[in-house]
N, C-alpha and C positions, 0 to 999 in steps of 0.2 A: 086826375088825369095828365098824362103827359100834354106840351102842346108842341106839335111838330113843327119846326123850322125847316123849311124849304129855301134853299138858294134857287134864285132864277137860274136856268139852263144856262151854261156857259157852251160858247162855239169853240169848239177844237178844231186847230189845224188837222187836217187828212194828206196822209202822205200822196202824190200823184199816182203812184201804183195803185193806193187802195180807191181812187176815185171812181171807175170803172165798176168794181163791188157795190160798191153805196150805191151808184144810178141802178145796177140792176137789181139790187134789194130793195130799193125806196120805197116802189109802190106798193110792195107787201106791208111794208114798215107801216105806213100811212093807214093800216087796218088798227091799229093799236090802241085807237080809243074805242073800238065795237066793245061792247058788254063781254065778260070774259066767257058766261055761259054759252056766246052764241061763236068760242073759238075752241075746239077740243083739242089742239095741240097740247102736249105735257112736254114741255123744255127740259132740259138736262142743266144742273145748275151747279157747281162747286161752290163750298162756303168757304171763308177761311174760320178759323176760331178768333173770338176778338183779341187785338193785338191791345193790352193793357200796359201803359208806362210803369206806372206804381200800381200794383195788388193790393187790395185791402189784404191787411195780413189776417184778419178774422174769417174770412170766407175761401174757401178751399175747392180751386178748378172752375173759377167763374169764367175764364176765355172758354170754356170747352162748352159747359151748359149755356151760355148764351147763345153759343151756334147752333147747340143739339134742339132748343127750345124753337128756333127761329126754325130750323130744317123741318122740325113737327108741324109748321104753323103753314110753311110753304108746301109742303106736301099734300096736306088738309084740302089747299087750293088748286092739287090736281097738278103739280109739277113736281121732278123728279130730282132730289139731291140724290148725286151721286157719289160723291165725298164731301169730308171735313177733313181740312188741311190744315196744320199748325199755323199759327199767327206767322204774317208776313208784313215788313216794315217797307215793303218796297210799294209806292204810291203810284208805280206808273202799269202799263198793261201787260207786263211780263206773265204774271199769276193766270192770266186770262187764256195767254197765247199757250201756257203750260198746260190749262187743264183744257183745252182742247185739243191738246194734242197728246195728252195722255189718254182721258175720258171720252171723249167725242163731244165734250159739254161745252157749247158755246158760250153759256154764261158764268163769270164768277163774280162773287160776292166779296168784299172784302170788307171786315167790321173792324171798328177801332171802339173803345169806350176809354173816354178821360175824367179825370179829378173825381172817381170812386170811393178813395180815400176816405178816412176819418180823421177830424180834428178834434183839438179839444183834451181834455184830461180831467179823472176821476178827483175832487177834493179830497182836502187829508185831512178834513172838521167832518165828526159823524153828522152832526146837525144839517149841513148843507149839502145839496144835490148834486152829483156830479154833472159837468157841464162838456157839452160835445155839440160843436154844429151841425145842422142838419145835413145829411146825406144829401148829395144831388148827383151831379154829374152829366156826362153826355153819349150817347149812343150814336155813333155817325157810320156810315158805310157807302162805299163806292161798286156799282154795277156796271161790269164792261163785258162787251161782245167779242168774244176771243177769235171768232170767224168771221168777222169784219175788220178786228182792229181797232176799236171804238169804244170812248166811253160812252154807257146809256145815261147816267145820272147818279147824283150824289145827294146822299140826304144827312141833316143832322138834328135829331130830334134829344131836348132836353129832359131830363128825370126829375119830374117832382119831387121837392123838398120831401126828406122822411126822419123820421128818429134815427141819431147818429151814433147812439149807444152801442158801442162794439158787439158782435156776439160771444158770448164766453159760456159753455166754451166754444171752440171754433166751429163752424156750421159747412157743412158741404153743400156746395152748388146747386146740386142735383137733388136736394133733398127737399121734401114738403117745409121742413122748418125756414128755409130760406123763403122760398116763393110764396108762403101766407106772411111773412112781415110785410112791414109797410115799404120796406126796400127793396124788397122782393116783386111785390105788386107793382111797383114803380116801375123797375125794372122790366116786367113784363108788358105792362101797357103799353111800354117804347118797343118792344121788338113785335107786338100786334102791329102797332103802328105802321114800323117798318116793311113788316110781313107785306102788309096791304099795299103799300108802295111800290115793293118790287112785284105783285103779282099783277098790280094794273101796267107796268112796266112793259111785264116781258108776256102776259095773256093772250096778245092777238097778233104777236110779231110772227114772222114767216118761220115756219119749222123748216132746220137747217140739219142737215148731216154730212155726211162724207161718204165715198166710196173706197168699199176694202178690199175691194177685187174685181176683175174683167175678165169676160171670158169671151169669144168670139160666136157667132152663130150664123154661119153661113154671112148673108148681108146686114145683119145686126149685131148686137153686142150684148151679153148680160152683164149688168151693173151689181153687182152685192154691196148694199149698201147699210149703215149702222142706225135706222130707222125702223120703228115697225107697227104694230097697233099699239104697243103703250106709248108710242109716242103721239098718238092721235094720227098715225096715216092711215086711211082709208085702200081698200081693193080699188082700183084702177083710177087713183090719184095720177097725176101728169104731175111731175117736177122736172123743173129747168136745170141741166146738167150746167156747172161754174168751174172753169180753168181759175184756179184762185190768183196764179200770178208770180207767187214766190211763198218760197217755203215759210210755214207757220213761225219758226223759231226764228227767221232772221226779221220778220215782222217785231216780235217781242223783243229781242234780245240786241238786235245790231241796230235796225233802220229808225224804228220810233225811239229808243233810247239813246242812240249815239248816230246823229245825221249824217255824221264826215265819214262812214264806211261805208255811204252809198257805191261810190266810186271803186271801192276795192271787195267790196262783198260780192259781186256778179252784177252781172245784166239785170236788171229791175223788168218784169214781163207785165204788161198789163193784163188785169183780169180779164177775160172775155167769156159771153156765154157760146157752150156749145150744141145746144136745141135740146128739144125734150124729151123725155123716156117715160115710159106709162109704167105703174107696177104691173108686175105678172105674178109674180108670188108675194104674199103677206105675210111675214112672220110675228112673233111677240115682240122679240127684240131686233130684228134685223130681216132686210126683204131683199126682192130679186125684180130690179128694173129690165125694162125692153128699152133698146137705144138703137133707134135707126138712124142719127146722125151720120156725117160726112166727117166728124172729126176724131181725133184719137183720144179716148177718153184713159186715164190713168189713176190708179191706187192713189187716195189723196185729196182728189178733185171733190167740189162741193156740189151737192145736190139740195135745192129747194122746193119746197111745194108751190107749183103756182099759184098765185096769189088770185081768188076772186070769190064774190061774195055768196055762192052757192057751196063754194068749199068749207068757207068758215061757218056758215050757219047747220052743217051736216051733225047731224046727232049721232057721236061713237057710238059704236057696236057695245 
């Protein structure tokens, strides 16, 4: 079995424009230590295929197979993997911002696999066995929150040493032949460990969505949002409406990666809470909120389930 190696949580700088958003969401995030069975939220996650610098030549399709297997584990744990994208070299937050903009998926999981090749050679003498160094390597991942512009955690999991003899003929990474091998079982154990870490991290985090459209209703406003029953939303839930303060693409492309553009990209608006809205229509994938606050709400604003022990302990329908 692999031994998971967890680095200490790092303190990372947060842009001034994000501090208010973090403060608004902080109390709900503190519920993350609650048992996952008490938190019915089903979060949306985008996963990248594993970036492998030097893929082993005897295993075909390994980057995608790792992601698919991890996605299955996360879905078994009650989360929604809405897309698996091509491997990315970027270590920053841009992929998370893009995932949130395109899919409404706050969480982006980037996978990297290292040192997976084979070393050694077959001997030229019949009486001597072929010699190959054991296969090992490392599976690592970063988990980013695209709605807040923050890295939540990172993990490095060592693969246990396995038989280093190459597959002959080549093996497909999505086949039982690969996953039943010693090396496949080592990889599968690392994927299970990573899935458990991700589920523990996102399990009781606040349920976050976006406003898709608005419609005036006399003295109130109906907000159509991209959360529904499938996400763990329930009839009568109260959600906080939040003006994020700056476009998501600024967060990912400009401000976090090129702070010198702060003065040229336009004024930075501080995020602010706009008040509460209550679910008036609950759909499977989208819902309608009734907002009676005095602020103007626009498409693209965020909504978040108001935290509370009674909300977290509610059994899903």
